[in-house]
C-alpha positions in Angstrom: 96.6 134.9 127.2 99.0 132.3 127.0 102.6 132.7 127.0 104.5 131.5 123.9 107.8 130.0 125.4 110.8 131.3 123.5 113.1 128.3 124.4 117.0 128.3 123.6 118.8 127.9 120.4 122.2 126.8 119.1 124.5 128.1 116.5 127.5 126.7 114.5 130.4 128.8 115.3 133.9 128.7 113.3 137.0 129.4 115.8 140.5 130.4 114.7 143.8 131.3 116.1 144.2 135.3 115.4 147.7 134.6 113.6 146.0 132.0 111.5 142.9 132.2 110.6 142.8 130.1 107.5 142.8 127.1 109.6 139.3 126.9 111.9 137.3 124.5 113.5 133.7 124.8 113.5 132.2 124.1 117.1 129.0 122.9 116.4 125.6 124.0 118.1 127.3 126.6 120.8 124.5 127.2 122.8 123.3 131.1 122.7 123.3 132.6 126.6 123.1 135.8 126.6 123.6 135.2 130.9 127.1 134.5 130.0 130.0 137.0 129.8 132.0 135.0 127.7 132.2 132.5 125.0 133.1 129.0 126.2 135.0 126.8 123.8 136.4 123.3 124.4 139.7 123.4 125.6 141.4 120.8 123.2 139.8 122.8 120.3 141.5 126.1 121.0 144.8 124.4 122.1 144.8 122.3 118.3 144.1 125.7 117.1 146.9 127.0 119.1 145.6 128.9 121.2 147.1 129.7 124.2 145.8 130.6 127.7 146.5 134.4 128.2 144.7 134.9 131.6 144.9 132.1 134.0 142.8 131.4 136.8 139.8 133.4 136.5 136.8 132.8 138.7 133.1 132.0 137.4 130.1 131.7 139.1 127.9 128.9 137.5 124.5 128.8 137.5 124.0 126.3 140.2 126.0 129.4 142.4 129.3 127.2 142.6 132.5 129.0 141.2 135.2 127.3 139.2 138.2 129.0 137.8 139.1 128.7 134.0 141.7 130.1 131.5 141.1 132.5 128.7 142.6 133.2 125.7 141.8 135.3 122.3 140.4 134.0 119.3 138.8 134.6 116.0 134.9 134.0 115.7 132.6 133.9 112.9 129.0 132.8 113.1 127.1 133.0 109.9 127.8 136.4 108.3 128.9 137.9 111.7 132.9 137.9 112.9 134.6 139.3 115.7 138.1 139.1 118.1 136.7 137.9 121.3 138.0 136.3 124.7 137.1 133.1 124.8 137.1 130.3 128.4 139.1 127.2 127.8 135.8 125.3 128.7 136.4 121.7 130.5 135.0 118.2 130.1 131.1 118.8 131.7 131.0 122.5 130.8 128.6 123.9 128.0 130.2 125.0 124.8 128.6 128.6 125.2 128.2 132.2 122.8 128.3 134.7 125.3 127.2 138.5 125.3 130.4 139.9 124.7 130.9 137.8 121.3 127.2 138.8 120.5 128.3 142.5 121.0 131.4 142.3 118.7 129.3 140.5 116.5 126.8 143.6 116.0 124.1 140.9 116.5 121.0 140.1 118.8 119.3 137.0 119.3 115.6 136.8 117.4 114.2 134.4 119.8 111.0 134.0 117.6 113.0 133.0 114.5 115.7 131.5 116.5 119.0 132.8 115.2 121.4 135.7 115.2 119.8 139.3 113.6 122.1 142.4 112.9 121.4 145.1 115.9 121.7 147.9 113.7 123.9 150.6 113.4 127.2 151.1 115.6 127.1 153.7 118.0 129.5 156.2 118.0 130.4 160.0 119.4 130.7 162.6 117.3 132.5 165.4 118.4 135.9 167.8 118.5 139.1 165.6 117.9 141.2 165.3 121.1 144.4 168.4 120.9 142.3 170.5 118.1 141.3 173.6 119.8 138.9 176.0 119.1 
């Protein structure tokens, strides 16, 4: 049986400052990377939108085993019908622009590799039980 190679694909993603969502920038062709925890957006885009680093000098291990340091900020992201608030990495020149696993989870989306698109992941999970402070 011949295995079919799924390959990778990209999505266009609108990025906005949480306080000024009407002013956004669409980053074309963010690579879908479920192996990356965070979404990586060029620093120049984030700074132009007024998004400031909130966490600085975080250490990341990249695919070739090296470690690098980058900053994180908070942004509103939208790809197609999916939107969320997420931590984004201030990508430097030479870094890939990526849409990572945390953003996918926030979108409530999964990757459909055959159709090369995002798809709804189904109902959101929730615990049902007695509220705290309501004895019985």
